[in-house]
C-alpha positions as CSV (number, residue, x, y, z in Angstrom):
1,M,0.0,0.0,0.0
2,I,1.2,3.5,-0.7
3,R,0.9,5.7,2.3
4,G,1.6,9.4,1.7
5,M,4.6,9.5,-0.6
6,S,6.2,6.2,0.2
7,Y,5.4,2.5,0.1
8,G,4.0,1.4,3.4
9,G,4.1,-2.1,5.0
10,M,2.2,-5.0,3.4
11,T,0.9,-8.2,4.8
12,R,-0.4,-11.2,2.9
13,W,-3.9,-10.4,4.0
14,D,-4.0,-6.9,2.5
15,L,-6.7,-6.1,-0.1
16,E,-6.6,-3.4,-2.7
17,P,-7.8,-0.1,-1.1
18,A,-10.8,1.7,-2.6
19,E,-11.8,5.2,-1.8
20,K,-15.5,6.0,-1.2
21,D,-14.9,9.6,-2.1
22,P,-14.7,9.9,-6.0
23,H,-12.1,12.6,-5.8
24,R,-9.8,10.5,-3.7
25,E,-10.5,7.4,-5.8
26,R,-9.6,9.4,-9.0
27,A,-6.4,10.5,-7.4
28,R,-5.6,6.9,-6.5
29,R,-6.3,5.6,-10.0
30,K,-4.2,8.4,-11.6
31,R,-1.3,7.7,-9.3
32,D,-1.4,4.0,-10.0
33,L,-1.7,4.7,-13.7
34,A,1.4,6.9,-13.7
35,L,3.3,4.3,-11.7
36,G,2.1,1.6,-14.2
37,Y,3.8,3.5,-17.1
38,R,7.0,3.8,-15.1
39,L,6.8,0.1,-14.4
40,F,6.5,-0.6,-18.1
41,S,9.6,1.5,-18.7
42,A,11.6,-0.3,-16.0
43,M,10.7,-3.6,-17.7
44,R,12.2,-2.1,-20.9
45,W,8.9,-1.7,-22.6
46,G,7.5,1.3,-24.5
47,D,10.9,2.7,-25.4
48,V,9.5,4.0,-28.7
49,G,6.1,5.0,-27.3
50,D,4.6,1.6,-28.3
51,G,2.1,1.0,-25.5
52,H,-0.6,2.4,-23.3
53,I,-2.5,1.8,-20.1
54,S,-5.9,3.3,-19.3
55,A,-7.9,4.1,-16.1
56,R,-11.6,4.7,-16.1
57,D,-12.7,7.8,-14.3
58,P,-14.8,7.0,-11.2
59,E,-17.4,9.7,-11.8
60,R,-17.5,10.2,-15.6
61,R,-17.4,6.5,-16.3
62,D,-17.6,6.8,-20.0
63,C,-14.3,8.8,-19.9
64,F,-10.8,7.5,-19.2
65,W,-7.3,8.6,-18.4
66,L,-4.2,8.1,-20.6
67,L,-0.7,9.4,-20.7
68,R,-0.4,12.3,-23.1
69,Y,1.5,11.7,-26.3
70,G,5.2,12.4,-26.3
71,V,6.0,11.7,-22.6
72,S,8.6,8.9,-22.1
73,F,7.2,6.2,-19.9
74,H,10.0,6.6,-17.4
75,Q,9.0,10.2,-16.8
76,A,5.3,9.7,-16.5
77,T,3.6,11.8,-13.8
78,V,0.0,12.4,-12.7
79,A,0.3,15.9,-14.3
80,D,0.9,14.2,-17.7
81,L,-2.4,12.3,-17.7
82,L,-5.3,13.3,-20.0
83,L,-9.0,12.7,-19.4
84,V,-10.5,11.5,-22.7
85,D,-14.2,11.4,-23.6
86,P,-15.9,8.8,-25.7
87,Q,-15.3,10.8,-28.9
88,G,-11.5,11.1,-28.1
89,V,-11.7,14.7,-27.0
90,V,-9.5,15.8,-24.1
91,I,-11.7,17.3,-21.4
92,E,-9.0,17.6,-18.7
93,G,-5.3,18.1,-19.0
94,E,-3.2,19.5,-21.8
95,G,-1.6,17.6,-24.7
96,D,-2.4,15.2,-27.5
97,V,-4.0,11.8,-27.2
98,M,-2.2,8.8,-28.8
99,V,-4.8,7.9,-31.4
100,T,-4.1,4.2,-31.4
101,A,-4.5,4.1,-27.6
102,Y,-8.0,5.7,-28.0
103,N,-8.9,3.4,-30.8
104,I,-8.2,0.3,-28.6
105,H,-9.2,1.4,-25.1
106,Q,-12.4,3.3,-25.7
107,P,-14.2,0.3,-27.3
108,I,-12.9,-2.1,-24.6
109,L,-14.0,0.1,-21.7
110,S,-17.3,0.8,-23.4
111,A,-18.0,-3.0,-23.9
112,R,-16.8,-4.0,-20.4
113,P,-18.4,-1.9,-17.6
114,D,-16.7,-4.2,-15.1
115,V,-13.2,-3.1,-16.3
116,V,-11.4,-0.1,-14.9
117,S,-8.1,-0.5,-16.8
118,A,-6.6,-2.1,-19.9
119,A,-2.9,-2.5,-20.6
120,H,-0.9,-3.2,-23.7
121,T,2.6,-2.8,-25.1
122,H,5.0,-4.7,-27.3
123,T,7.3,-7.0,-25.3
124,Q,10.3,-9.3,-25.7
125,W,8.2,-12.5,-25.4
126,G,4.5,-11.6,-25.8
127,T,5.0,-10.2,-29.4
128,P,6.9,-13.3,-30.8
129,F,4.5,-15.6,-29.0
130,S,1.5,-13.8,-30.6
131,S,3.0,-14.5,-34.1
132,E,2.4,-18.2,-33.4
133,V,-1.3,-17.5,-33.1
134,R,-2.0,-19.7,-30.0
135,L,-3.0,-19.3,-26.4
136,V,-1.0,-20.2,-23.4
137,E,-1.6,-23.6,-21.8
138,P,-1.3,-24.4,-18.0
139,I,2.4,-25.2,-18.2
140,S,3.5,-23.0,-15.3
141,Q,2.0,-21.7,-12.0
142,E,1.4,-18.2,-13.4
143,A,-0.2,-19.7,-16.6
144,C,-3.0,-20.9,-14.4
145,I,-4.1,-17.3,-13.9
146,F,-5.3,-17.3,-17.5
147,Y,-6.8,-20.8,-17.6
148,E,-10.1,-20.5,-19.5
149,D,-9.7,-16.7,-19.2
150,Q,-7.9,-15.7,-22.4
151,A,-9.0,-15.1,-26.0
152,M,-7.5,-14.8,-29.5
153,F,-7.8,-11.7,-31.8
154,D,-7.1,-13.6,-35.0
155,D,-6.9,-10.5,-37.3
156,E,-4.2,-9.1,-39.5
157,E,-4.8,-5.5,-38.6
158,V,-1.7,-5.0,-36.5
159,E,-2.0,-1.2,-36.7
160,I,-5.3,-0.4,-35.2
161,R,-6.3,2.5,-37.5
162,G,-9.8,3.3,-36.1
163,P,-12.3,2.5,-33.3
164,S,-13.7,-0.4,-35.4
165,G,-10.4,-2.3,-34.9
166,G,-10.8,-1.7,-31.1
167,E,-14.4,-2.9,-31.3
168,R,-13.2,-6.2,-32.9
169,I,-10.6,-6.6,-30.2
170,A,-13.3,-6.0,-27.5
171,A,-15.5,-8.6,-29.2
172,A,-12.7,-11.1,-29.3
173,L,-11.8,-10.4,-25.6
174,G,-15.4,-10.9,-24.5
175,A,-15.5,-11.4,-20.8
176,K,-11.9,-12.7,-20.5
177,R,-8.9,-11.3,-18.6
178,A,-6.5,-11.4,-21.6
179,V,-6.4,-11.4,-25.3
180,V,-3.6,-12.3,-27.7
181,L,-3.4,-9.9,-30.6
182,R,-2.2,-11.9,-33.6
183,N,1.3,-10.8,-34.7
184,H,1.1,-7.9,-32.3
185,G,1.3,-8.8,-28.6
186,H,-1.1,-9.2,-25.8
187,L,-3.6,-7.0,-23.9
188,T,-5.0,-7.5,-20.4
189,V,-7.8,-5.9,-18.4
190,G,-8.7,-5.6,-14.8
191,A,-11.0,-4.1,-12.2
192,S,-8.2,-1.7,-11.3
193,V,-5.0,-0.5,-12.8
194,A,-3.1,-2.8,-10.5
195,E,-5.0,-5.8,-11.7
196,A,-4.6,-5.0,-15.4
197,V,-0.9,-4.2,-15.2
198,A,-0.1,-7.2,-12.9
199,S,-2.0,-9.5,-15.3
200,F,0.0,-8.0,-18.2
201,V,3.3,-8.7,-16.6
202,A,2.2,-12.2,-15.6
203,Y,1.1,-13.0,-19.2
204,E,4.5,-11.8,-20.4
205,R,6.2,-14.2,-18.0
206,V,4.0,-17.0,-19.1
207,T,4.7,-16.4,-22.8
208,E,8.4,-16.6,-22.0
209,V,7.9,-20.0,-20.5
210,A,5.8,-21.1,-23.5
211,M,8.5,-19.9,-26.0
212,K,11.4,-21.6,-24.1
213,A,9.7,-24.8,-23.2
214,S,8.8,-26.2,-26.6
215,N,7.8,-29.6,-25.3
216,A,6.1,-28.6,-22.1
217,K,3.3,-30.8,-20.7
218,P,0.3,-29.0,-19.4
219,I,-1.1,-29.8,-15.9
220,S,-4.7,-31.1,-15.6
221,A,-7.8,-28.9,-15.7
222,K,-8.5,-29.7,-12.1
223,A,-5.0,-28.6,-11.0
224,A,-5.1,-25.5,-13.2
225,L,-8.4,-24.4,-11.7
226,E,-7.2,-24.9,-8.2
227,A,-4.1,-22.8,-8.8
228,K,-6.2,-20.2,-10.6
229,A,-8.5,-19.8,-7.6
230,A,-5.5,-19.1,-5.3
231,L,-3.7,-16.8,-7.8
232,T,-6.7,-14.7,-8.5
233,K,-8.3,-14.5,-5.1
234,P,-9.2,-10.9,-3.9
235,G,-6.1,-8.9,-3.4
236,A,-3.7,-11.3,-5.1
237,L,-3.1,-9.3,-8.3
238,W,-2.9,-6.1,-6.4
239,Q,-0.2,-7.6,-4.2
240,M,1.7,-8.7,-7.3
241,Y,1.5,-5.1,-8.5
242,Q,2.9,-3.9,-5.1
243,W,5.8,-6.3,-5.4
244,L,6.6,-5.1,-8.9
245,L,6.5,-1.5,-7.9
246,R,8.7,-2.0,-4.9
247,R,11.3,-3.7,-7.1
248,H,11.2,-1.5,-10.2
249,V,9.8,1.9,-9.1
250,P,11.3,2.5,-5.7
251,D,10.2,6.1,-5.4
252,P,6.4,6.5,-5.8
253,A,6.6,10.2,-5.0
254,A,8.2,10.8,-8.3
255,V,4.9,10.6,-10.1
256,I,3.5,13.3,-7.9
257,T,6.4,15.7,-7.5
258,A,8.4,15.4,-10.7
């Protein structure tokens, strides 16, 4: 948990905090969003601006926050975030919207009212894995997170040129946690920024295993479902996000004070 301007203590029973006041919840989501971009940078992702994470606004639920165009992920701050309406118009903040980010995130958030955040970038293992046009099997512990909870976007539009491309991605995703974008990479969603980003990192780790273990033998459906229940219980993905931030983004105050 982030208390003030530093990471506080964490126990294994901690759940993700939620603010009843929408203004405080908005501030929490924006802080987590800026930290998510910095985490992507620390993982060596998005070096050429190839990626995006969104956060639905808690009051204007048809609007969402994105990092403004031109900001390097390692320098992302709360002040760099833009509130974008369903038509792609910036209604809060200053700067330009990454068009591809709007084309992908708006249709997904519109189709999935249960989703607060979506995450996507091009990665060392997820992108080559996607070119094989297959889903991950339960061949590792983390792979079980996505057992019966992933989909395939089997489409050759690797450059999403308009909202219709995002609508097709949303349709392929359905009610799942993750979608493989053919010849492109993967995208994950969650009920918070923490869930979406932690799921994204987990899927990347799983694709690395899948690419390296060419003759892996999947575990049974029963074992996969048991592991999935433990790995996705309330608070589990939020705690994964906290571990990632503590390791790769040691100063959370940077997204507020930079």
